[in-house]
C-alpha positions in Angstrom: -17.8 -39.0 27.3 -14.3 -40.0 28.2 -10.9 -39.7 26.3 -7.5 -41.4 26.8 -4.7 -39.0 26.9 -2.4 -40.6 29.5 -2.2 -44.0 31.2 -3.0 -42.0 34.4 -6.5 -41.3 33.1 -7.4 -44.8 34.4 -7.0 -45.7 38.1 -5.2 -49.0 38.8 -8.6 -50.6 39.6 -9.9 -49.4 36.2 -6.8 -50.7 34.5 -7.3 -54.1 36.1 -10.9 -54.2 34.8 -9.7 -53.1 31.3 -7.1 -55.9 31.3 -9.6 -58.4 32.6 -11.8 -57.4 29.6 -8.9 -57.8 27.2 -8.1 -61.2 28.6 -11.7 -62.3 28.1 -11.6 -61.0 24.5 -8.5 -63.1 23.9 -10.2 -66.2 25.3 -13.6 -65.6 23.7 -13.2 -63.6 20.5 -16.5 -64.7 19.0 -18.4 -63.2 21.9 -17.2 -59.7 20.9 -17.1 -60.1 17.1 -20.2 -58.0 16.4 -20.2 -55.7 19.4 -19.3 -52.6 17.4 -21.5 -53.3 14.4 -22.4 -49.9 12.9 -19.7 -48.0 14.7 -16.7 -46.3 13.0 -13.2 -45.6 14.1 -11.2 -42.8 12.6 -7.4 -43.1 12.6 -5.8 -39.7 12.3 -2.1 -40.4 11.9 0.1 -37.3 11.2 3.2 -39.5 11.7 4.1 -42.9 10.2 3.0 -46.0 12.1 2.6 -49.7 11.5 1.6 -51.4 14.7 -0.3 -48.6 16.5 -2.4 -47.6 13.5 -3.0 -51.1 12.2 -3.7 -52.6 15.7 -6.4 -49.9 16.3 -7.9 -50.7 12.9 -7.7 -54.5 13.5 -9.3 -54.0 16.9 -12.3 -52.2 15.5 -12.6 -54.7 12.6 -12.5 -57.6 15.1 -15.3 -55.9 16.9 -17.4 -55.8 13.8 -17.0 -52.0 13.2 -15.5 -50.1 10.3 -12.6 -47.7 9.9 -11.6 -44.5 8.0 -8.8 -42.0 8.3 -5.4 -41.1 7.0 -1.9 -42.3 7.5 0.2 -39.2 7.1 -0.3 -35.4 7.4 0.4 -35.0 3.7 -2.7 -37.0 2.8 -5.0 -34.8 5.0 -6.0 -31.2 5.0 -3.3 -30.5 7.5 -1.1 -30.1 4.3 -3.4 -27.1 3.4 -3.0 -25.6 6.9 -6.1 -27.0 8.6 -5.9 -26.9 12.4 -6.2 -30.0 14.7 -9.3 -28.4 16.2 -11.1 -28.0 12.8 -10.0 -31.5 11.7 -11.5 -33.2 14.8 -14.7 -31.2 14.6 -15.1 -32.5 11.0 -14.1 -36.1 11.9 -16.7 -36.0 14.7 -19.4 -35.8 12.0 -18.1 -39.0 10.4 -17.0 -41.3 13.1 -17.9 -42.5 16.6 -14.4 -42.6 18.1 -10.9 -41.6 16.9 -7.2 -42.5 17.5 -4.7 -39.7 16.8 -1.0 -39.7 16.5 0.8 -36.4 16.1 4.4 -35.2 16.2 3.5 -32.2 18.5 3.1 -32.8 22.2 -0.4 -32.0 23.4 -2.1 -32.2 20.0 -4.4 -35.0 21.0 -5.4 -33.0 24.1 -6.3 -30.1 21.8 -8.4 -32.5 19.8 -10.1 -33.8 22.9 -11.2 -30.3 23.9 -12.9 -29.7 20.6 -14.3 -33.2 19.9 -17.8 -34.6 20.3 -16.4 -38.2 20.1 -13.9 -40.0 22.4 -10.3 -39.3 21.4 -7.4 -41.8 22.0 -3.9 -40.4 22.1 -1.9 -42.8 19.9 1.3 -41.0 20.6 2.2 -37.3 20.7 5.8 -36.4 20.1 8.2 -37.5 22.8 5.4 -37.1 25.4 3.0 -40.0 25.9 1.9 -43.2 24.3 -0.8 -44.5 26.5 -2.2 -47.4 24.4 1.3 -48.8 24.1 1.5 -48.6 27.9 -1.8 -50.4 28.2 -0.3 -53.1 25.9 2.9 -53.3 28.0 0.9 -53.7 31.2 -1.3 -56.4 29.8 1.8 -58.2 28.4 3.7 -58.1 31.7 0.6 -59.2 33.7 0.0 -62.1 31.2 3.6 -63.2 31.2 4.4 -62.8 35.0 0.9 -63.2 36.4 1.0 -59.9 38.2 2.1 -56.3 38.2 4.3 -55.1 40.9 7.1 -56.8 42.9 9.6 -56.8 40.1 12.7 -55.1 38.6 12.2 -53.5 35.2 15.2 -52.6 33.0 14.5 -49.8 30.5 17.2 -49.7 27.8 18.1 -47.4 25.0 16.6 -44.0 24.2 15.2 -43.0 27.6 15.4 -39.3 26.7 13.0 -39.2 23.8 11.2 -42.5 24.2 7.5 -41.7 24.9 6.8 -45.4 25.5 9.3 -45.4 28.3 7.9 -42.2 29.8 4.4 -43.5 29.8 5.3 -46.9 31.2 7.2 -45.3 34.1 4.1 -43.2 35.0 1.9 -46.2 35.0 4.2 -48.7 36.8 5.0 -46.5 39.8 1.5 -47.0 41.0 2.1 -50.7 41.6 3.9 -51.9 44.8 7.6 -52.8 45.0 8.6 -51.7 41.5 12.3 -51.0 40.9 13.8 -49.6 37.7 17.2 -50.0 36.2 17.7 -47.2 33.6 20.2 -48.3 31.0 21.4 -45.6 28.6 24.3 -43.6 27.4 24.7 -40.3 29.1 23.3 -38.4 26.2 20.0 -40.4 26.2 19.3 -40.6 29.9 15.8 -40.3 31.3 14.9 -36.6 31.6 15.4 -35.0 35.0 11.8 -34.0 35.3 10.6 -37.6 35.2 13.3 -38.8 37.6 12.5 -36.0 40.1 8.8 -35.5 39.6 7.8 -39.2 39.2 10.5 -41.6 40.6 11.8 -39.5 43.4 8.4 -38.1 44.3 6.9 -41.6 44.5 10.1 -42.9 46.3 10.6 -45.6 43.6 14.1 -47.0 43.8 16.1 -46.8 40.6 19.7 -46.9 39.4 21.3 -45.5 36.2 23.8 -47.6 34.4 25.5 -47.5 31.0 26.4 -51.2 30.5 23.5 -53.5 29.6 25.6 -56.5 30.8 25.8 -55.1 34.3 22.0 -54.9 34.6 20.9 -58.1 32.9 21.3 -60.6 35.8 19.0 -58.5 38.1 16.0 -58.0 35.8 12.5 -59.5 35.7 11.6 -57.6 32.5 14.0 -56.0 30.0 12.2 -53.3 27.9 14.4 -52.5 24.9 13.9 -49.4 22.7 15.4 -48.2 19.5 17.4 -45.0 19.1 14.8 -42.8 17.3 16.4 -41.1 14.2 13.3 -38.9 13.8 13.9 -37.3 17.3 17.5 -36.2 16.6 18.4 -32.8 15.3 21.5 -34.0 13.4 22.6 -37.1 11.6 26.0 -37.2 13.3 24.5 -37.7 16.8 22.2 -40.4 15.6 24.9 -42.4 13.9 27.0 -42.2 17.0 24.2 -43.5 19.3 22.3 -46.0 17.1 24.5 -49.1 17.7 25.1 -48.4 21.4 23.1 -51.4 22.6 22.7 -54.7 20.7 21.1 -57.5 22.6 22.3 -60.9 21.3 22.4 -64.5 22.3 25.7 -64.1 24.2 24.3 -61.4 26.4 21.1 -63.4 27.0 23.2 -65.9 28.8 23.6 -63.4 31.6 19.8 -63.0 32.1 17.5 -65.0 34.3 15.5 -67.9 32.8 12.3 -66.2 33.8 13.2 -62.7 32.4 11.1 -61.6 29.4 12.2 -59.1 26.7 9.7 -56.5 25.6 10.1 -53.9 22.8 7.4 -51.5 21.5 8.8 -52.0 17.9 9.9 -51.2 15.3 13.2 -52.9 15.9 16.2 -51.7 14.0 19.2 -53.6 15.2 19.1 -53.3 19.0 17.8 -56.9 19.3 19.6 -59.4 17.1 17.3 -61.7 15.1 19.0 -64.7 16.8 17.2 -63.7 20.0 13.8 -64.2 18.4 14.0 -67.9 19.0 14.6 -67.5 22.7 11.4 -68.3 24.6 12.0 -65.2 26.7 11.6 -63.0 23.6 8.0 -61.6 24.0 7.9 -58.6 21.7 5.8 -60.2 19.0 3.4 -61.6 21.6 3.3 -58.0 22.9 2.1 -56.8 19.5 -0.7 -59.3 19.6 -1.7 -58.2 23.1 -1.9 -54.7 21.7 -5.0 -55.7 19.6 -6.8 -57.2 22.6 -6.2 -54.2 24.9 -7.3 -51.7 22.1 -10.5 -53.8 21.6 -11.2 -53.5 25.3 -10.4 -49.8 25.2 -12.7 -49.1 22.3 -15.6 -50.9 24.0 -15.0 -49.1 27.2 -14.8 -45.6 25.7 -17.9 -46.3 23.6 -19.7 -47.6 26.7 -20.6 -50.9 25.1 -21.4 -53.9 27.3 -21.3 -57.3 25.7 -23.8 -59.9 26.9 -21.9 -62.7 28.8 -18.7 -60.7 28.7 -16.7 -58.8 31.3 -18.3 -55.7 32.5 -16.6 -52.4 32.9 
C-alpha cells in the first residue's frame, strides 16, 4: 500500500508515467468511466476547500466510484476531541482511499501511519500540497510541452504558501530550472527552503520585490494570494494583501509564450481583465487537477484499465 504525502514520494520517472496516464484520461474519458465501480473515496477536510475537495470528488465520480466525508472539522467528531489516528482507523472501515486536508502540519502523515487504506495529503498547514503540485506539473507540461529548461516566477506569499513550497521541491529535480522569487520582504521564501533545497541542489534563483522587473524574463508566472488565514493579526494582512495586482498593463511586459498559473482561490491579485488573455491558464489548471487526481486514485488503488496507460 502506498500513500501520497509529498511530491517527492514519486520519482521523476513515476511522475512522467502518472502524467501520461492523466493525459490519456483527458483524451479517452469513457475508457476510465467505470474503473472504480464499487470503490469509495473519503474526503476528510478539516479546513475549507473548493477546488481540492471537489476535484477529488469529481475525479472519483468520473471513475465510477462513490464519495463520502466531511467538509469542516466542526461537522466531524474532531469537534468532540477525536484524534486523527482514531478518525482514520474508523474511516478505513468505510472507504477504500481517502484525501485529507488539515491545518496542522504532519496530520496526514499521522493518518497514514494508522491507516489501512491509501491516504492522500490534500494540504497540511503551510507545509505541503502535493496534489496541487501534481496539477501544476501536468499543467506546465501540457502548456509548454516539457518540464525543465525554463524560468519560473513565484509571486506573492512565498512564506506561508504550501503550493509554492511543494512546487519548488518537485521542480528542482528537472534540468535547467531557474526561479525568480517575487515577494515583499515579510513574505519571502523561508530560509530553510532556500538553503536546504535551492542552494543544496545548486538551482539558480533571484529574489526581487517588483513584479514588473521579473515579468520579461519568465516562461511561467505562478501567482498566489496573500493568505489571511495564515496571519496572526489583521493589520499585517491588510498591509500585505494588495501588494501585487497583475493587470493588463503589466501583462504587456511579459512574453507572448508566458503562461500564468494560480492555485486559486483568487482574491484580487489577478485582475479579471487578465482572464481573457490567452496566457491566463489558471482555469485550465483547475481542469487538469481532475485528470491528475483520477490518475492518482487509479495508481494508489493499483487499478489497471484495459487499453489504457499502465503504471
